C-alpha positions in Angstrom: -5.7 -25.2 2.3 -4.9 -21.5 2.1 -5.4 -18.5 -0.3 -2.7 -15.9 -0.8 -3.4 -12.4 -1.6 -0.4 -10.4 -2.6 0.6 -7.3 0.1 3.9 -6.3 -0.9 5.8 -7.2 -4.3 9.4 -8.2 -4.8 9.9 -5.0 -6.4 8.7 -2.7 -3.3 10.5 -5.0 -1.0 13.8 -4.5 -2.9 13.2 -0.8 -3.2 12.4 -0.5 0.7 15.7 -2.7 1.5 17.6 -0.4 -0.5 16.3 2.9 1.3 17.1 1.2 4.8 20.5 0.2 3.5 21.2 3.8 2.6 20.0 4.9 5.9 22.2 2.3 7.8 25.1 3.2 5.6 24.8 6.9 6.6 24.4 6.3 10.3 27.3 3.8 10.5 29.7 5.5 8.0 33.3 4.5 9.0 32.2 2.1 11.7 32.2 -1.6 11.8 28.5 -3.2 12.2 27.6 -6.3 13.8 24.2 -7.3 12.1 22.5 -9.8 14.1 19.6 -11.7 12.4 16.7 -13.0 14.4 16.1 -16.7 13.2 14.3 -17.8 11.2 12.1 -15.1 9.8 14.6 -12.4 9.1 17.3 -14.5 7.2 15.8 -13.6 3.7 15.4 -9.8 4.6 18.9 -9.7 6.2 20.5 -11.2 3.4 19.2 -8.6 0.9 20.0 -6.1 3.5 23.7 -6.8 4.4 24.4 -7.0 0.3 23.4 -3.5 0.2 25.5 -2.4 2.9 28.8 -0.3 2.1 30.1 -0.4 5.8 32.2 -3.1 7.3 29.8 -5.7 8.6 30.3 -8.8 10.7 27.2 -11.3 10.7 25.7 -13.5 13.5 22.3 -14.8 14.4 20.2 -15.5 17.4 17.2 -17.9 17.8 14.4 -17.1 20.2 11.1 -19.2 21.3 8.2 -17.7 23.2 6.3 -20.2 25.4 2.7 -20.5 24.9 0.3 -19.9 21.9 1.9 -18.0 19.0 -1.3 -15.8 18.7 -0.9 -14.8 22.5 2.6 -14.7 23.3 3.0 -14.8 27.2 6.3 -12.6 26.9 8.2 -15.9 28.5 11.2 -16.2 26.0 14.1 -18.7 25.7 17.1 -18.2 23.6 17.6 -21.3 21.7 20.9 -20.1 19.8 23.1 -17.3 21.4 25.3 -15.1 19.5 28.7 -16.4 18.7 30.2 -13.0 18.8 31.1 -10.8 21.7 29.1 -7.5 21.6 30.7 -5.5 24.5 31.8 -2.0 22.9 30.3 -2.9 19.4 27.7 -1.3 17.2 24.9 -3.8 17.1 22.0 -4.0 14.5 19.2 -6.3 15.4 17.5 -7.4 12.4 13.8 -8.5 12.6 11.3 -9.8 10.1 8.1 -8.5 11.9 7.4 -6.8 15.0 4.0 -7.8 16.5 3.3 -7.6 20.2 7.0 -6.7 20.8 7.5 -9.0 23.7 10.0 -11.3 22.3 12.0 -8.5 20.8 11.7 -6.3 24.1 13.4 -9.4 25.9 16.0 -10.0 23.3 16.7 -6.1 23.4 17.2 -5.9 27.2 19.2 -9.1 27.0 21.7 -7.6 24.6 21.8 -4.2 26.1 22.9 -5.8 29.3 25.9 -6.7 27.4 26.9 -3.4 27.0 27.2 -2.7 23.2 28.5 0.7 22.0 25.0 1.1 20.3 22.0 -1.3 19.9 19.4 -0.3 17.2 16.5 -2.6 15.8 15.7 -2.8 11.9 12.5 -4.2 11.1 10.9 -5.2 7.8 7.4 -5.3 9.0 5.8 -3.4 11.9 2.2 -4.0 13.5 2.1 -1.2 15.8 -1.7 -1.7 16.6 -0.6 -5.0 18.1 2.1 -3.7 20.5 2.0 -4.9 24.0 5.3 -3.1 25.1 7.0 0.4 24.4 9.3 -0.5 21.4 9.8 1.6 18.4 12.2 0.2 16.0 15.1 2.5 14.5 14.7 1.4 11.0 11.3 0.3 9.8 10.3 -0.9 6.5 6.5 -1.0 6.2 3.7 -0.7 9.0 1.1 -3.2 8.0 -2.2 -3.8 9.5 -3.0 -6.9 11.7 -2.8 -9.4 8.9 -1.1 -12.7 9.0 1.5 -12.6 6.4 4.0 -15.1 4.8 6.9 -15.1 2.2 10.2 -13.4 2.0 11.1 -15.5 4.8 7.9 -15.4 6.8 6.2 -18.8 7.3 3.0 -20.5 8.2 3.9 -23.9 9.7 7.3 -23.7 8.0 5.8 -23.1 4.6 5.9 -20.0 2.2 9.5 -18.6 3.4 10.5 -19.0 -0.2 7.9 -16.7 -1.9 9.4 -13.5 -3.4 7.0 -11.2 -2.1 4.9 -10.9 1.3 1.3 -12.1 0.9 -1.7 -12.0 3.3 -2.8 -15.7 3.9 -6.4 -16.8 4.5 -7.5 -20.0 5.3 -9.9 -21.6 3.0 -13.1 -23.0 4.4 -14.1 -26.6 4.1 -16.5 -25.9 1.5 -13.9 -24.0 -0.8 -11.4 -26.8 -0.2 -14.0 -29.4 -1.5 -15.0 -27.2 -4.6 -10.9 -26.8 -5.5 -10.4 -30.6 -5.0 -13.4 -31.5 -7.2 -12.1 -28.9 -9.8 -8.6 -30.5 -9.4 -10.3 -33.9 -10.1 -12.4 -32.9 -13.0 -9.3 -31.2 -14.6 -7.1 -34.3 -14.1 -9.7 -36.5 -15.4 -10.2 -34.4 -18.8 -6.5 -34.1 -19.5 -6.1 -38.0 -18.6 
């Protein structure tokens, strides 16, 4: 069981997505942009972002997996789904949901840079620079957040909560809190039965 605490409302998220889109529109005016979403977490953010872009956009996705414990990524990365599009000579915007240690994104950035795009920039919705283990600064940054575990707006916990419209800090309930909640639920159901 979990407790969710709102961190960023839908309104704040949409305002920031609009702000990022304006910057990207300015920077890529008159150019075609290949927008690459990192699956799965970035899909909601990317969908909202590309709908606000006025430049010519081609969309692609990449999926990566880090070996080892999620909380202590080893930096060993495996590409699960590579790009369908060729990026040589093209302007590429890599869209990420959240940058934490930066190990996975740094690997992916180097991999894509080796394919000789005309330009390669990173846009992230959330950034946790205090957790960074590599030198990596996004070109477009939505929100800098503390070291919270967050869900919603595409971000998950065990594949849950991606559909929430805001971003929430997730707190795991203690066994005692879970028992109290279950007892209240049982009492509530009994009184309505």
